[in-house]
C-alpha positions as CSV (number, residue, x, y, z in Angstrom):
1,M,66.6,-48.8,-79.6
2,A,63.0,-48.2,-80.7
3,K,60.4,-50.1,-78.8
4,R,59.2,-53.2,-80.7
5,R,55.4,-53.3,-80.9
6,L,53.6,-56.5,-80.1
7,G,51.0,-56.2,-82.9
8,I,47.6,-58.0,-83.4
9,P,47.6,-61.6,-82.0
10,K,48.4,-64.2,-84.7
11,A,45.5,-66.4,-83.6
12,P,42.1,-67.3,-84.9
13,P,39.1,-65.4,-83.5
14,G,37.9,-67.0,-80.3
15,P,39.6,-68.3,-77.2
16,Q,43.2,-68.3,-78.6
17,F,42.9,-64.7,-79.8
18,D,41.2,-63.7,-76.5
19,F,44.1,-65.2,-74.6
20,F,46.8,-63.2,-76.4
21,T,44.6,-60.0,-76.1
22,L,44.3,-60.5,-72.4
23,M,48.1,-60.9,-72.0
24,Q,48.8,-57.8,-74.1
25,G,46.2,-56.0,-71.9
26,F,48.2,-56.9,-68.8
27,V,51.3,-55.4,-70.4
28,L,49.5,-52.1,-71.1
29,R,48.0,-52.0,-67.6
30,R,51.4,-52.3,-66.1
31,D,52.8,-49.2,-67.9
32,D,53.6,-51.0,-71.2
33,P,57.2,-52.2,-70.5
34,S,59.4,-52.9,-73.5
35,L,60.4,-56.4,-74.5
36,E,63.9,-55.6,-73.4
37,A,62.6,-54.6,-69.9
38,M,60.5,-57.7,-69.7
39,K,63.6,-59.8,-70.7
40,T,65.3,-58.4,-67.6
41,M,62.1,-59.0,-65.5
42,T,61.6,-62.6,-66.6
43,R,65.0,-63.8,-67.8
44,Y,63.4,-65.0,-71.0
45,S,64.5,-63.8,-74.5
46,R,62.7,-61.1,-76.3
47,Q,61.8,-63.5,-79.0
48,A,60.2,-66.0,-76.5
49,L,58.3,-63.1,-74.8
50,H,57.1,-61.7,-78.1
51,K,55.7,-65.1,-79.2
52,A,54.1,-65.7,-75.8
53,L,52.3,-62.4,-76.1
54,R,51.3,-62.5,-79.8
55,G,51.4,-66.1,-80.9
56,P,50.8,-68.1,-83.0
57,D,52.0,-70.8,-80.7
58,L,50.5,-71.0,-77.2
59,P,53.1,-70.6,-74.4
60,S,53.5,-73.0,-71.5
61,R,51.6,-72.4,-68.2
62,D,54.9,-71.8,-66.4
63,L,55.9,-69.0,-68.8
64,V,52.4,-67.4,-68.5
65,K,52.7,-67.4,-64.7
66,I,56.2,-66.0,-64.8
67,I,55.2,-63.1,-67.2
68,V,52.1,-62.2,-65.2
69,E,53.9,-62.3,-61.9
70,A,56.7,-60.2,-63.3
71,L,54.3,-57.6,-64.6
72,F,52.4,-57.4,-61.3
73,K,55.4,-57.2,-59.1
74,K,54.8,-54.8,-56.3
75,R,55.8,-51.2,-56.8
76,D,56.7,-48.7,-54.2
77,D,53.4,-46.8,-54.5
78,E,51.2,-49.9,-54.2
79,N,49.7,-51.6,-51.2
80,E,51.3,-55.0,-50.6
81,K,48.1,-56.8,-49.8
82,E,46.1,-55.3,-52.6
83,N,48.9,-55.9,-55.1
84,A,49.3,-59.6,-54.1
85,E,45.5,-60.1,-54.6
86,A,45.6,-58.3,-58.0
87,C,48.5,-60.5,-59.0
88,R,46.7,-63.7,-57.9
89,R,43.6,-62.7,-59.9
90,A,45.6,-61.9,-63.0
91,V,47.5,-65.2,-62.9
92,R,44.2,-67.1,-62.4
93,Q,42.6,-65.2,-65.2
94,A,45.5,-65.8,-67.6
95,L,45.8,-69.5,-66.8
96,D,42.0,-70.0,-67.2
97,A,42.2,-68.2,-70.6
98,L,45.2,-70.3,-71.6
99,S,43.2,-73.5,-70.8
100,D,40.4,-72.3,-73.0
101,A,42.8,-71.5,-75.7
102,I,44.4,-74.9,-75.5
103,A,41.0,-76.6,-75.7
104,D,40.1,-74.5,-78.7
105,K,43.3,-75.3,-80.5
106,A,42.8,-79.0,-79.9
107,A,39.2,-78.8,-81.2
108,R,40.4,-77.1,-84.3
109,E,43.1,-79.7,-84.9
110,R,40.5,-82.5,-84.6
111,T,38.2,-80.8,-87.1
112,G,41.0,-80.0,-89.5
113,D,40.7,-76.2,-89.2
114,T,43.4,-74.8,-91.4
115,W,43.3,-71.2,-90.1
116,G,46.6,-69.4,-90.9
117,S,48.4,-67.2,-88.4
118,D,48.2,-64.2,-90.7
119,T,44.5,-64.7,-91.7
120,M,42.0,-62.1,-90.8
121,P,38.3,-62.3,-91.5
122,P,37.8,-61.1,-95.1
123,P,36.0,-57.8,-95.7
124,P,32.5,-57.9,-97.2
125,V,32.5,-58.2,-101.0
126,A,31.6,-54.9,-102.6
127,L,28.1,-54.8,-104.2
128,T,28.3,-54.6,-108.0
129,S,24.6,-54.4,-109.0
130,V,21.2,-53.8,-107.5
131,R,20.5,-57.6,-107.8
132,E,23.1,-58.3,-105.2
133,L,21.5,-56.0,-102.5
134,K,20.7,-57.9,-99.3
135,V,17.5,-57.4,-97.3
136,V,19.1,-56.0,-94.2
137,P,17.1,-55.0,-91.1
138,P,17.6,-51.3,-90.3
139,G,19.5,-50.2,-87.3
140,Q,22.5,-52.4,-87.7
141,V,25.0,-49.5,-87.9
142,E,23.5,-48.0,-84.7
143,Q,23.5,-51.3,-82.9
144,F,27.2,-51.7,-83.7
145,A,28.0,-48.1,-82.7
146,S,26.0,-48.6,-79.5
147,A,28.1,-51.7,-78.6
148,L,31.3,-49.7,-79.2
149,R,30.0,-46.9,-77.0
150,D,29.2,-49.3,-74.2
151,A,32.7,-50.6,-74.4
152,Y,34.0,-47.0,-74.5
153,D,32.0,-46.1,-71.4
154,A,33.1,-49.3,-69.5
155,G,36.7,-48.5,-70.4
156,G,36.5,-45.1,-68.6
157,R,35.9,-42.9,-71.6
158,P,39.5,-42.4,-72.5
159,S,40.5,-39.4,-74.6
160,L,40.6,-40.1,-78.4
161,V,44.3,-39.3,-78.3
162,A,44.9,-42.0,-75.7
163,L,42.6,-44.4,-77.5
164,T,44.2,-44.1,-80.9
165,R,47.7,-44.3,-79.3
166,R,46.7,-47.7,-77.7
167,M,45.3,-48.9,-81.1
168,G,48.6,-48.0,-82.7
169,A,50.5,-49.9,-80.0
170,F,48.4,-53.0,-80.5
171,G,48.5,-53.0,-84.3
172,Q,52.1,-51.9,-85.0
173,L,50.6,-49.0,-86.9
174,P,53.1,-46.4,-88.1
175,I,50.3,-43.9,-88.1
176,P,47.3,-44.4,-85.7
177,P,43.8,-44.0,-87.0
178,A,42.5,-40.4,-87.1
179,K,40.6,-39.2,-84.0
180,S,37.8,-38.1,-86.2
181,S,37.5,-41.6,-87.7
182,V,37.2,-43.2,-84.2
183,S,34.7,-40.6,-83.2
184,D,32.6,-41.4,-86.3
185,W,32.7,-45.1,-85.5
186,L,31.5,-44.5,-81.9
187,N,28.7,-42.2,-83.1
188,G,27.5,-44.4,-85.9
189,K,28.5,-41.9,-88.6
190,S,30.7,-44.5,-90.4
191,V,31.8,-48.1,-90.0
192,P,35.4,-49.3,-90.1
193,R,36.2,-50.7,-93.6
194,D,38.3,-53.6,-92.1
195,F,37.6,-55.9,-89.2
196,E,41.2,-55.4,-88.2
197,M,40.4,-51.8,-87.1
198,V,37.5,-53.2,-85.0
199,V,39.9,-55.6,-83.3
200,L,42.3,-52.8,-82.5
201,L,39.6,-50.5,-81.1
202,V,38.1,-53.2,-79.0
203,S,41.5,-54.4,-77.7
204,A,42.4,-50.9,-76.7
205,L,39.1,-50.5,-74.8
206,E,39.5,-53.9,-73.1
207,S,43.0,-52.9,-72.0
208,A,41.4,-49.8,-70.4
209,G,38.9,-51.9,-68.4
210,A,36.0,-52.7,-70.8
211,P,34.7,-56.3,-70.4
212,R,36.0,-58.9,-72.8
213,F,33.6,-60.4,-75.3
214,P,34.3,-63.1,-78.0
215,R,35.7,-61.6,-81.2
216,R,33.0,-63.6,-83.1
217,R,30.4,-61.3,-81.4
218,W,32.1,-58.2,-82.7
219,E,32.6,-59.7,-86.1
220,M,28.9,-60.4,-86.4
221,L,27.9,-56.9,-85.3
222,W,30.5,-55.3,-87.7
223,R,29.4,-57.5,-90.7
224,A,25.7,-56.6,-90.1
225,A,26.6,-52.9,-89.9
226,M,28.7,-53.2,-93.1
227,D,25.8,-55.0,-94.9
228,E,23.4,-52.1,-93.9
229,R,25.9,-49.5,-95.0
230,L,26.5,-51.2,-98.4
231,A,22.8,-51.8,-98.9
232,R,22.0,-48.1,-98.6
233,P,21.3,-46.6,-102.1
234,R,23.7,-43.9,-103.1
235,Q,22.4,-40.4,-103.1
236,V,22.7,-39.0,-106.6
237,P,22.9,-35.2,-106.7
238,Q,19.9,-33.6,-108.3
239,A,20.7,-31.6,-111.5
240,H,19.6,-28.0,-111.3
């Protein structure tokens, strides 16, 4: 049976999305076991585990603790004391993130936020005339690329092959993005067309050890970079 991919979390940007990203990062850190393997490890159904790792509903604290403890169960090649401490840290981190996610969900319900589980931030509207051009400060593309490079360095500078493979695992992508595309994003030669690709790239880097930042921060950097890219006048070839 082919392994079922977890996919991008079905949660709004913010603490809820960050919680599911953290949980999926733990799965990748612990050799990316299949849902069938995790079913054996936890005695929970594949469906329950998939929802707990992707959403949209937040899992119980008990289930989160069971999943993390199962993932961090000591292996033969691990030091018992170090593994126990790593497990405690991971459980604490997961439960803290869950608390933040629960508070965010409650706040959204109070304010009538109707975010849908399949909603992604809309891409910028394409410019149709010169009058629509925004005044965008220069350097936004480079600032976005610099933030990506910082995350890439913090994630141990994984090979582009490994990085695109992780992106494919997070996003249920039949074909991962091209290595050349990811290289261009990191070097500021181009900007991802969709924020979904930014989420996949950042999630892959975070699972490799890069620090976690709110998705809203990445969205703002990406939108500013896209605005600058769209505001650049097209180069018209000169007739000879």
